[in-house]
N, C-alpha and C positions, 0 to 999 in steps of 0.2 A: 135887415142884419144881409151883407150880402154875401155871396156863394162861396168866396173865398175866404169868410172866415166861419169858423168853426166852432161850436162849442164844446167845453171842454168840462170834464169835471173829477171829481175824486177817482172815479174808477180806472180813469185813462190818462190820466194828468201825468205819472212818470212816463208810461210809453210814449204818448205823444209830445210832450215838452221838453222831458228832458233827454229823451234818447234821439233827438232831431238831430239831422246832420249839418243844418243851417240856423241862420239865427233863429230865434222866436222873441212873440211878444205875445204878453197872454196880461189880457185887460177883464180886471178883476172888477167884476159892476154887478148891479142891482135892480129889477125893473124899476122900480119906486126912487130911483135916484135922478134926479132931474141932470145933474152934468154929466152923468153915464150914458144919458141920452142925448146930449150935445156932443158929445166926442165921439160916438158911433161913425156918424157919418164919415168925420175924419178919418177912422180907421179904415171904412171901406171904401175911401179913395187911395188910403195908403195899398192897401191890400190890392187893388186892381193896378196902380202904377207899380208896384215892386212885385209884382208876379210871382213867379216859382222861387225867388231869391230868398223870401222870408215866408215864417208861418207865421198866422196871427189866430189867435184863439179866443174865445171870450168864456171865463168861468163866473156864475153865477154863485156871490158869495153866500146868498140865501138857502140856495139848494146842494152846497159843495163847501161847508163849514171845514173838514177836515185840510183841506189844500188852503184855503183862507188863513186855516190856525197856523196851519206849517210855515206859512211863508208872512206871518204877522201883519196881516192884511187887517188896517182899524180903519182905515177913510178909503171912499172911492168917489171917483174912478180911481184906481191904482194899477199903472203899468209896468209890468216886470218883464225885462230883456233879459232872455238867456241866450247862451251861447256854448257849446260842447256841455250841455247839462248845468252850467252854472248860472246864475244870476249875477249881470255885470251891469245893472243899471236899473233904476226904476223912476217914476214921475208919479206923483199921487197929484189927485186934483185936475181940473180942467187945465189942458195944454195948448198950446198952438202946433200946428202941423208940422213946423219949420223944426222945434227941438226933436219931434217922434222921429223926422226924417233924419235930423243930423245924426242921431244915434243908430237908425237902422245901416244909413251910409258906411259910418266908420263900421259896423259888425259885417256888412256886406264884404268891406274892401278888406278885413284882417286887421283892421287897426286898433289899437286899443283905447278901450273906454275907461277915461277917469270917472269911476263912479265916487261919489262924494258918501260913498257907507261900504260897509263889509257887512255880508251874510254870514250869520255863525251856521 
């Protein structure tokens, strides 16, 4: 895990992810998950390339069940994109760096992300 990606959990999720002043990506993962291991280097590169423009966190679903349940995480890896404390997009499963970059670029520019779902 890169130095730019911090672990986040039930105790500090609201303070770090929901109160952030910049776009946030939370990677819901588990150490036994193969696709989670595969997406990790992509997130490391993105964290390095986007620098201070975005916060990227990892949330282990096994050790943080409250947060995982709160956001309905049923499959991992699951990336939730937050802006202003609200979920604005999600990606479930392995994905390309391009897909993640596209969403982050929109968020950093203040553009609307047309999420294919609505969180209640």
